[in-house]
C-alpha positions, -999 to 999 in steps of 0.1 A, spaced: -674 -557 -459 -650 -528 -464 -621 -536 -488 -586 -528 -475 -550 -529 -485 -539 -524 -449 -520 -551 -431 -529 -554 -395 -512 -579 -373 -537 -583 -344 -574 -576 -342 -570 -562 -307 -541 -539 -316 -524 -551 -284 -490 -541 -298 -498 -504 -296 -467 -486 -283 -474 -475 -248 -444 -452 -249 -455 -433 -280 -445 -396 -281 -468 -371 -264 -492 -353 -287 -499 -316 -288 -537 -318 -289 -561 -289 -293 -594 -292 -275 -625 -286 -297 -661 -293 -291 -666 -321 -266 -684 -354 -266 -711 -374 -256 -735 -394 -234 -724 -377 -201 -724 -343 -186 -686 -345 -186 -678 -335 -222 -648 -349 -239 -627 -330 -265 -620 -339 -301 -583 -343 -309 -563 -331 -338 -527 -338 -329 -494 -333 -345 -461 -332 -326 -430 -312 -334 -413 -342 -349 -442 -348 -373 -458 -375 -354 -496 -374 -359 -518 -364 -388 -499 -347 -416 -518 -353 -449 -552 -352 -464 -580 -326 -468 -601 -311 -441 -585 -317 -407 -575 -287 -386 -540 -302 -382 -535 -313 -418 -522 -296 -449 -533 -311 -481 -563 -288 -483 -541 -258 -488 -522 -275 -515 -553 -278 -536 -548 -250 -562 -573 -222 -566 -602 -234 -545 -633 -222 -563 -652 -208 -533 -673 -177 -534 -670 -154 -504 -689 -123 -493 -690 -97 -465 -708 -107 -433 -727 -74 -434 -741 -83 -468 -765 -106 -450 -765 -95 -414 -772 -59 -404 -754 -42 -376 -785 -48 -354 -785 -84 -364 -749 -87 -353 -755 -69 -320 -783 -93 -312 -763 -125 -318 -764 -152 -292 -736 -177 -286 -749 -212 -288 -716 -232 -290 -679 -229 -286 -647 -249 -292 -610 -246 -298 -615 -239 -335 -646 -218 -336 -676 -203 -319 -712 -207 -331 -737 -179 -329 -774 -176 -335 -782 -147 -358 -811 -134 -379 -810 -125 -415 -834 -122 -444 -810 -131 -472 -783 -154 -458 -797 -186 -472 -797 -170 -507 -832 -183 -515 -825 -219 -504 -845 -217 -472 -874 -197 -458 -859 -196 -424 -847 -163 -410 -825 -176 -381 -791 -191 -388 -761 -206 -370 -730 -186 -378 -697 -204 -372 -670 -178 -365 -635 -193 -366 -608 -185 -342 -584 -158 -353 -553 -167 -374 -523 -176 -352 -491 -169 -371 -471 -191 -348 -491 -221 -358 -495 -217 -396 -494 -193 -425 -524 -173 -434 -527 -193 -467 -529 -225 -446 -554 -210 -422 -577 -197 -448 -573 -228 -470 -586 -251 -442 -616 -228 -437 -624 -228 -474 -618 -265 -478 -643 -273 -449 -668 -249 -464 -665 -263 -499 -672 -299 -486 -701 -289 -464 -716 -266 -491 -716 -294 -517 -737 -318 -495 -775 -319 -499 -793 -345 -478 -821 -343 -452 -798 -356 -425 -769 -332 -431 -768 -296 -419 -772 -272 -449 -743 -247 -453 -752 -215 -472 -723 -190 -475 -687 -182 -466 -684 -147 -451 -656 -125 -439 -655 -95 -416 -631 -70 -401 -611 -66 -432 -607 -104 -438 -594 -111 -403 -625 -130 -393 -642 -159 -412 -677 -173 -409 -697 -202 -422 -735 -195 -423 -755 -226 -417 -789 -240 -410 -800 -234 -374 -812 -265 -354 -831 -252 -324 -834 -286 -306 -797 -286 -298 -775 -317 -302 -780 -354 -295 -758 -352 -265 -782 -328 -249 -811 -352 -256 -792 -381 -240 -781 -361 -209 -817 -348 -204 -833 -382 -210 -854 -369 -239 -852 -401 -259 -874 -421 -235 -882 -452 -257 -861 -475 -278 -882 -464 -308 -870 -428 -303 -834 -438 -300 -835 -461 -330 -852 -434 -351 -822 -411 -344 -797 -439 -352 -816 -446 -385 -813 -409 -395 -776 -409 -387 -768 -440 -407 -788 -426 -437 -767 -395 -436 -734 -415 -434 -745 -437 -462 -750 -406 -483 -716 -392 -474 -698 -424 -482 -716 -428 -515 -703 -393 -525 -666 -401 -516 -667 -381 -483 -660 -394 -447 -668 -373 -417 -642 -387 -392 -656 -370 -361 -690 -385 -357 -702 -382 -321 -734 -371 -303 -723 -335 -301 -719 -332 -339 -754 -345 -345 -780 -317 -343 -818 -318 -343 -841 -293 -359 -876 -281 -350 -891 -310 -369 -871 -336 -350 -848 -343 -380 -812 -353 -371 -785 -334 -390 -748 -343 -392 -727 -312 -386 -691 -300 -384 -670 -311 -414 -637 -297 -401 -622 -332 -402 -639 -346 -432 -619 -365 -458 -625 -367 -495 -614 -403 -500 -626 -406 -536 -632 -382 -565 -624 -345 -569 -624 -321 -540 -657 -300 -541 -635 -269 -538 -622 -276 -574 -658 -279 -587 -673 -246 -573 -689 -266 -545 -711 -286 -568 -727 -317 -554 -703 -347 -556 -711 -376 -579 -717 -411 -568 -686 -431 -562 -681 -458 -588 -677 -494 -576 -642 -495 -590 -632 -460 -579 -598 -455 -563 -600 -451 -525 -575 -429 -507 -565 -441 -473 -557 -417 -444 -522 -415 -429 -518 -427 -393 -527 -400 -367 -552 -391 -341 -583 -373 -353 -618 -373 -337 -630 -377 -302 -613 -404 -281 -644 -424 -269 -655 -426 -305 -622 -433 -322 -618 -467 -339 -589 -489 -326 -569 -486 -358 -569 -448 -354 -556 -451 -318 -531 -477 -329 -517 -452 -355 -496 -479 -372 -510 -481 -407 -530 -460 -432 -567 -465 -426 -600 -464 -445 -619 -434 -432 -653 -451 -440 -644 -478 -415 -638 -453 -387 -671 -436 -394 -689 -469 -390 -671 -475 -357 -682 -441 -345 -718 -448 -356 -717 -480 -335 -704 -459 -305 -732 -433 -310 -758 -462 -309 -743 -475 -277 -743 -440 -261 -779 -433 -269 -790 -468 -258 -769 -470 -226 -769 -433 -218 -730 -432 -219 -700 -444 -239 -689 -478 -225 -651 -470 -226 -628 -440 -227 -606 -453 -255 -606 -484 -277 -572 -495 -264 -569 -530 -250 -552 -526 -217 -562 -528 -180 -559 -491 -171 -591 -475 -156 -613 -464 -185 -599 -491 -208 -610 -523 -190 -643 -524 -207 -628 -522 -242 -601 -548 -231 -630 -571 -222 -649 -563 -254 -618 -570 -276 -611 -602 -256 -646 -616 -264 -640 -610 -301 -607 -628 -299 -624 -658 -282 -653 -657 -307 -630 -657 -338 -608 -684 -323 -638 -706 -318 -657 -699 -350 -630 -687 -374 -616 -653 -384 -644 -647 -409 -673 -655 -386 -701 -629 -384 -727 -627 -357 -763 -632 -369 -796 -628 -351 -797 -665 -343 -763 -660 -325 -740 -669 -309 -726 -635 -302 -692 -625 -287 -696 -630 -249 -698 -592 -243 -735 -595 -255 -743 -617 -224 -731 -592 -198 -757 -574 -176 -753 -541 -194 -756 -555 -229 -786 -577 -222 -809 -548 -232 -798 -554 -268 -812 -589 -269 -847 -575 -275 -836 -568 -311 -811 -596 -321 -810 -583 -357 -797 -550 -346 -774 -566 -321 -757 -584 -350 -754 -551 -369 -740 -534 -338 -712 -560 -334 -703 -557 -371 -701 -519 -369 -678 -524 -339 -657 -552 -353 -622 -545 -340 -608 -555 -375 -617 -527 -400 -615 -552 -428 -645 -570 -414 -665 -540 -404 -699 -535 -421 -705 -506 -445 -730 -478 -441 -749 -490 -471 -751 -526 -458 -763 -512 -425 -790 -491 -441 -801 -521 -462 -802 -545 -432 -835 -558 -420 -828 -543 -385 -825 -508 -398 -853 -511 -423 -876 -522 -396 -868 -492 -374 -897 -467 -372 -886 -432 -383 -905 -399 -381 -885 -385 -410 -896 -397 -444 -885 -368 -467 -864 -380 -496 -874 -417 -493 -896 -438 -515 -933 -442 -508 -935 -473 -529 -953 -499 -509 -925 -525 -514 -897 -502 -501 -916 -478 -478 -900 -473 -444 -921 -476 -412 -932 -442 -401 -932 -432 -364 -954 -406 -348 -928 -390 -326 -907 -360 -336 -881 -357 -307 -888 -320 -302 -883 -310 -266 -877 -272 -268 -902 -246 -279 -891 -230 -312 -874 -197 -305 -894 -168 -317 -870 -140 -309 -833 -135 -302 -823 -122 -268 
């Protein structure tokens, strides 16, 4: 379980202040499991309420306090000709940036043979919101973190470019032509449980890698999970990522982070809203105590699993009240209360059961076909972050090990540890040969 030094009074967080100050949220890319897309939130009010410390978040400031980030930058035209830039095609947009599809022969700097890239162009600097140093510092911090990561289930980031006399900034990244996991859910592409579980297995592998390197994503949702032409899931968008242990990659020339030692110091995040509301953990929405960013990633992984299995997210926010959009979570948290009252605060569901009574509702009965995974799901969605399972424990669980997966790169072929290989590849779009 996740260690914690956070004191939390009630598992259900029923004492959340309903009269909390309004937040000035900025809409970014939206979220999952439905055609109605929900925005991510990065909120900070005029009185300082909200997120105000840490590295990576659009609304946070520590990243710009890191002295002399060692990040190489270059001109956009060094890798993309005028014709390439004229033929660009918008493939995504949000409050912080727009993503364009562009061709180049050199942008990967020899790390990839691909000639089509996703170029993330950030919104222009707004002097009324922040200083130029803060604006550029956040962009460089996000780039340094993303550039340092190397894993099959994480989008590769190649270079940081500027254009128009340093007034525009761009991240050049791996292009994933199958779109995002939200598109696949909405279009019913993942038709079997094997397909859905394969995607989840790839997600949890990527999260385990991140956490083992001292980095938490903090905005995991179906829209931030892309799929490439081989059917490989890739975690994207590190604009809210947190370096919770070790040195910031921007101080190490974007070199790959080392493994986090078992006794390494863990930095907790200050209270504040960050992420996408349906995927936010209850301790984030409660904004009462510092929180472990690994635990909120695990909650989000559980919500992604629910969204791809059910075709939607089961509640709008993990806040226990009776307002529309919250009743389902109120019921879910209530079944956990009853479960722990009956079996003790340290009780953990196992495949033999019993489970919290939410498992026996009509909608959740589909999970009974795999009781091992149902137990893992409940532990990922434990309302108490101190009890929530870790990414590594989830990866090592029998439920996840037994999931068939079409992606085997980077994993052992030893007969004792070999993962079950699937024959599907999740590709549903023809690879794009040209740019329009």
